[in-house]
Every structure is written in C-alpha cells, then in structure tokens.
ZAMARGU-4260 file (C-alpha; in steps of 0.2 Angstrom, whole numbers, plus 5000, padded with zeros to 4 digits):
<rodrens>
0) 5061/4924/5115 | 5045/4917/5106 | 5043/4916/5087 | 5031/4930/5088 | 5044/4941/5096
5) 5057/4935/5084 | 5046/4939/5069 | 5044/4957/5075 | 5062/4960/5077 | 5065/4953/5060
10) 5052/4964/5052 | 5059/4980/5061 | 5077/4975/5055 | 5071/4974/5037 | 5062/4990/5039
15) 5079/4999/5045 | 5088/4990/5031 | 5076/4997/5018 | 5079/5014/5024 | 5098/5013/5023
20) 5097/5005/5006 | 5086/5020/5000 | 5099/5032/5004 | 5112/5021/4995 | 5102/5020/4980
25) 5101/5039/4980 | 5120/5040/4980 | 5120/5027/4966 | 5110/5038/4955 | 5121/5053/4957
30) 5137/5043/4954 | 5130/5033/4939 | 5129/5048/4928 | 5148/5049/4929 | 5154/5032/4932
35) 5142/5021/4923 | 5128/5010/4930 | 5138/4999/4942 | 5145/5009/4957 | 5150/5004/4975
40) 5135/5014/4981 | 5124/5003/4970 | 5133/4987/4975 | 5130/4991/4993 | 5112/4996/4991
45) 5108/4980/4982 | 5117/4970/4995 | 5108/4978/5010 | 5091/4977/5001 | 5094/4958/4998
50) 5099/4955/5016 | 5084/4965/5022 | 5073/4956/5011 | 5079/4939/5018 | 5075/4946/5035
55) 5058/4951/5029 | 5055/4934/5023 | 5061/4927/5040 | 5048/4938/5048 | 5035/4930/5036
60) 5040/4912/5039 | 5042/4914/5058 | 5025/4922/5060 | 5018/4908/5049 | 5025/4895/5060
65) 5018/4904/5076 | 5000/4907/5070 | 5000/4890/5060 | 4993/4898/5044 | 4998/4911/5031
70) 5001/4928/5040 | 4989/4937/5028 | 4973/4936/5038 | 4971/4954/5045 | 4976/4971/5040
75) 4993/4971/5049 | 4998/4954/5041 | 4992/4957/5024 | 4999/4975/5022 | 5016/4969/5030
80) 5016/4955/5017 | 5012/4967/5003 | 5027/4978/5008 | 5038/4962/5007 | 5031/4957/4990
85) 5035/4975/4983 | 5053/4973/4988 | 5054/4956/4981 | 5046/4962/4964 | 5058/4977/4964
90) 5073/4965/4966 | 5067/4954/4952 | 5065/4969/4940 | 5081/4977/4946 | 5091/4961/4941
95) 5082/4961/4924 | 5086/4979/4920 | 5100/4985/4932 | 5091/5002/4935 | 5095/5009/4952
100) 5083/5024/4951 | 5069/5011/4954 | 5076/5008/4971 | 5074/5027/4976 | 5055/5026/4974
105) 5051/5007/4976 | 5060/5005/4993 | 5052/5021/5001 | 5035/5014/4995 | 5038/4998/5003
110) 5043/5007/5019 | 5027/5017/5019 | 5017/5001/5017 | 5026/4992/5031 | 5025/5008/5042
115) 5006/5008/5038 | 5004/4990/5043 | 5013/4993/5059 | 4999/5005/5065 | 4987/4990/5065
120) 4984/4977/5079 | 4998/4964/5078 | 4990/4952/5091 | 4986/4935/5085 | 4968/4930/5085
125) 4959/4914/5080 | 4953/4913/5062 | 4935/4916/5058 | 4927/4900/5050 | 4927/4907/5033
130) 4946/4910/5034 | 4950/4892/5039 | 4955/4886/5022 | 4970/4883/5012 | 4963/4895/4999
135) 4968/4909/5012 | 4986/4906/5007 | 4983/4903/4988 | 4970/4918/4985 | 4978/4931/4996
140) 4996/4928/4992 | 4993/4927/4973 | 4983/4943/4974 | 4996/4952/4984 | 5010/4947/4973
145) 5001/4953/4958 | 4998/4970/4966 | 5016/4971/4971 | 5022/4969/4953 | 5009/4982/4948
150) 5017/4993/4961 | 5034/4992/4952 | 5025/4996/4936 | 5018/5012/4944 | 5035/5016/4952
155) 5043/5016/4934 | 5028/5026/4928 | 5030/5039/4942 | 5049/5041/4938 | 5045/5043/4920
160) 5032/5057/4924 | 5044/5065/4936 | 5057/5066/4922 | 5046/5071/4908 | 5032/5082/4915
165) 5036/5100/4916 | 5032/5104/4934 | 5037/5122/4933 | 5021/5125/4923 | 5003/5124/4931
170) 4996/5111/4920 | 4983/5096/4923 | 4998/5084/4923 | 5009/5094/4935 | 4994/5096/4947
175) 4990/5078/4946 | 5008/5073/4949 | 5009/5084/4965 | 4992/5076/4970 | 5001/5059/4970
180) 5015/5066/4981 | 5002/5073/4993 | 4993/5056/4994 | 5010/5048/4999 | 5012/5061/5013
185) 4994/5057/5019 | 5000/5039/5022 | 5014/5047/5033 | 5001/5057/5041 | 4992/5041/5046
190) 5007/5034/5054 | 5010/5051/5064 | 4992/5052/5069 | 4992/5034/5075 | 5008/5037/5085
195) 5002/5053/5092 | 4985/5046/5099 | 4993/5030/5105 | 5006/5040/5115 | 4991/5049/5123
200) 4982/5032/5126 | 4967/5040/5119 | 4951/5029/5120 | 4932/5033/5118 | 4918/5020/5120
205) 4902/5019/5111 | 4887/5007/5109 | 4878/5007/5092 | 4866/4998/5081 | 4875/4987/5067
210) 4869/4984/5050 | 4859/4969/5056 | 4850/4979/5069 | 4859/4972/5084 | 4867/4982/5098
215) 4886/4982/5098 | 4900/4991/5106 | 4916/4999/5099 | 4931/5008/5106 | 4939/5023/5096
220) 4957/5026/5098 | 4956/5043/5090 | 4944/5057/5093 | 4927/5052/5085 | 4924/5064/5071
225) 4911/5051/5063 | 4899/5042/5074 | 4893/5024/5071 | 4875/5021/5067 | 4863/5026/5081
230) 4877/5028/5093 | 4877/5031/5112 | 4893/5038/5119 | 4898/5030/5136 | 4911/5044/5141
235) 4914/5062/5141 | 4927/5063/5127 | 4926/5071/5110 | 4908/5069/5103 | 4906/5064/5085
240) 4901/5078/5073 | 4891/5067/5061 | 4882/5050/5062 | 4885/5038/5048 | 4873/5025/5040
245) 4876/5006/5044 | 4886/5003/5028 | 4900/5014/5034 | 4912/5009/5048 | 4913/5026/5056
250) 4928/5022/5067 | 4939/5018/5052 | 4932/5033/5043 | 4938/5043/5058 | 4955/5036/5056
255) 4956/5040/5038 | 4950/5058/5041 | 4963/5061/5054 | 4976/5054/5042 | 4971/5067/5030
260) 4971/5081/5043 | 4989/5076/5049 | 4995/5073/5031 | 4989/5090/5025 | 4998/5099/5039
265) 5014/5089/5036 | 5012/5093/5017 | 5010/5111/5020 | 5025/5112/5032 | 5036/5103/5019
270) 5030/5115/5006 | 5034/5130/5017 | 5051/5124/5022 | 5056/5119/5004 | 5048/5134/4996
275) 5044/5123/4981 | 5033/5108/4976 | 5038/5090/4981 | 5038/5086/4963 | 5051/5099/4960
280) 5061/5093/4974 | 5061/5075/4967 | 5063/5079/4949 | 5082/5082/4948 | 5085/5064/4954
285) 5079/5057/4938 | 5084/5068/4924 | 5097/5056/4917 | 5087/5040/4918 | 5082/5032/4902
290) 5064/5036/4898 | 5062/5022/4885 | 5068/5009/4898 | 5056/5016/4911 | 5042/5014/4899
295) 5047/4996/4895 | 5049/4992/4914 | 5032/4999/4917 | 5023/4989/4903 | 5032/4973/4907
300) 5027/4974/4925 | 5009/4975/4921 | 5011/4961/4908 | 5019/4950/4922 | 5007/4955/4936
305) 4991/4954/4927 | 4989/4935/4926 | 4995/4933/4943 | 4982/4946/4950 | 4968/4939/4940
310) 4971/4921/4946 | 4973/4926/4964 | 4960/4940/4966 | 4946/4933/4955 | 4948/4915/4950
315) 4955/4908/4966 | 4944/4920/4976 | 4928/4914/4967 | 4932/4896/4971 | 4935/4900/4989
320) 4919/4910/4990 | 4909/4895/4984 | 4917/4884/4998 | 4915/4898/5011 | 4898/4906/5007
325) 4890/4895/4994 | 4891/4907/4980 | 4905/4911/4967 | 4900/4930/4967 | 4891/4941/4978
330) 4895/4959/4974 | 4904/4962/4990 | 4914/4978/4990 | 4930/4969/4990 | 4925/4958/4976
335) 4918/4973/4966 | 4935/4982/4968 | 4945/4967/4963 | 4935/4966/4947 | 4937/4985/4944
340) 4956/4983/4946 | 4957/4968/4934 | 4946/4977/4921 | 4957/4993/4922 | 4973/4983/4919
345) 4965/4974/4905 | 4960/4991/4897 | 4978/4996/4900 | 4985/4981/4890 | 4972/4984/4877
350) 4976/5003/4875 | 4995/4999/4875 | 4994/4985/4862 | 4980/4991/4851 | 4980/5010/4852
355) 4999/5012/4854 | 4998/5021/4871 | 5016/5023/4876 | 5026/5036/4886 | 5016/5048/4897
360) 4999/5040/4893 | 5005/5023/4898 | 5014/5030/4913 | 4998/5038/4919 | 4989/5022/4917
365) 5001/5013/4928 | 5001/5026/4941 | 4982/5027/4941 | 4981/5008/4942 | 4991/5008/4958
370) 4980/5022/4965 | 4965/5010/4963 | 4974/4996/4972 | 4978/5008/4987 | 4960/5014/4987
375) 4955/4996/4989 | 4968/4993/5003 | 4963/5009/5013 | 4946/5015/5009 | 4937/4999/5005
380) 4945/4989/5019 | 4943/5002/5032 | 4927/5011/5028 | 4915/5001/5018 | 4907/4986/5028
385) 4906/4969/5019 | 4910/4951/5021 | 4928/4955/5021 | 4927/4967/5035 | 4936/4955/5047
390) 4952/4961/5037 | 4950/4978/5045
</rodrens>
C-alpha cells in the first residue's frame, strides 16, 4: 500500500466517523434536556469525533509526505483540508463551551465540504513554479484555519437563528434562512451530479480560444450547458447553449449550473416528502439551547478567526505575491475576494463593539460572512479566470 492510498483510506474513515458522530450528537441534544449537558451519547460523540479527527490529520500528514509539500495546492487538497480544519475548530470551541448542539451542524458542514472535495481530481501533479515556495504552507493553511474558525461562528449563528426566527411566518428572515438550507442542499446536488455523470463516464471534447488568444483544448465531464470562448465541438454530444467570454471558465460554470439543477430537484423532493420547510424540520432540535451562549460563541469565533485570516489571506499572501509575481497586489479575483472577506469581518467587529449589534443581527452577520467565504471557494475558484485558476 502506498502513502497516497493510505491517505485516501484515512480520509474516508474520518468521513464515516464524522457521520456516526453527527447522529450521536443528535441523541446528545435530546437527552441533555433531561439529564444535563454530559450524557453517554455526548461522550461517545466527542470520542468518535476526536478519533476521526486524528485519522483526518493522518490523511493530511501522509499525503504531505507523499507529495513532498503541504497538500493544499489544488481544489481537492485545499477543500479536504478546510473540512479538517472545521472539525478541529469545532473541537476547540466544544471543549471551551461544552455545547453538543454545535456538533449537529458543524460536523455535517465538514462532511459536505469533504464530500465536495472528493468530487475533484485527486491525482498528484507537479507544482507550477509560483507554488514552489514555503509560503504555500504558511499562506494557505493560515487562511484555511481562519475560515474554519469563521465557519464555527456561522454554525453558532445559524443555530441561534433556527431557534429564534419564527419560521412559521413568511418573513424576510424566515425566507433567507430557508435559502441557506437550500444552498446546503445544492452542495449535495453537486456531489450527486458528479457521481451521476462519472458513473456514465460522460466526456465531451472542445477546442477554444483562451483569454490570451491562444488555441487550447478542454474536456467536459458534464453536458456542456456553457461553451468556452470561440469553442469548436469535436464530438456529437450535447451542444452548449451559450458561449461565454474568456474571463469565464465555462466548464466550471457548467458544473455549478448542474449542481443547482440537481440540488433544486433534491430540495423540492425533500419538501414534498416532509410537507414542511427544512428550517421547520431542524428547528425542534435547538429549542432548549442557550441563545446567549450561542451569541457569545459566534462572536468569540470571529474574534479568534479574524487575525488568523488577515495574516494568512492578506499579509502572507502579499509577501508571497511579491516573490512569485513581482508585486504585492494585483486585483486578481481571489485577492479581491479575500479583501472583501476581511473587510466584512472587520465591519462585523465594528458593529458588534461600537453599535451593540448582538443576537439576531450578529448571527446574521456571522452566517453572511460564511456565505462570502463559500462564494469564494466555489464561484471565484471555479468560474472566474485569474492567476489562482490553477486551484480549479
């Protein structure tokens, strides 16, 4: 067995462990209302989470040894690492506050992120010259850790909203909350779409003109809804409906579109079977959770995550950009979105400390902040072409 194969088995084992732990945390929530915060369910859930996290770290280390650099250089590696850091951040916050309700949302979020990662190419490729630097490790890992801590803040904020927003009435907040649930289902839709077309061994080949005016070729693994700039189709499969400009990666946009299509169908099926909204399905789980504690956790997570993210995504990134490209800042889409994220969380802290935004307002800001992070991870990485396009 090679180290690469071992790393794959370790990641899969961690994934299964997180699934089991999620179910146990659900049991812990139901029992804690009657028997206090420490129950056998909670003990087992935490133990399995810790063991699974150790296996997850084992994946990270063994892949690092095999590829001879930090395994965060492409979409699969970065997203898998992001899922691992979410669980690590959850464990830190859990041992600080002993709130099992966090596990019911944090672990499924990590499962979705790791499942999303598994849909990308897991093969090992040589690093492009700009990535052959120790700053790869420092910049990317710090940024991912900061985003993972923000994710726990969003988890606490989401639980707060599920408990305190009246989802039986059609208000802006209830609609927005259901929209968040729909977005999570879309991620599941991406996984389902990828598995579906992979099982069909679908491929479609094209030539096109890239943004530098050079001829290039590309292979779609899903029916091409969007066509690359000035494309020429080389087979008789599904013909693209729309041609995109060179700044858009049409193949990745096609993938996102199919994710929304599959996710929407899945969402509608869930609603029809359950005969109620997903928020109403989740709401009973969190009715006895302490709202003030959730508010504090959400705020503390942002306070901890903000300096880590700013160091990793901005300061360290600028130093690396100077070494790799000869400039500190270039308005690349990823750079711009990292700046937007940092400014948003700076505004969050300002509104919290200076304007007294607590409770629902603070919870919504925490959730919106994570939506911005996920937009960066999905849309900016996959659709918009830039210097960071190698990550896609």
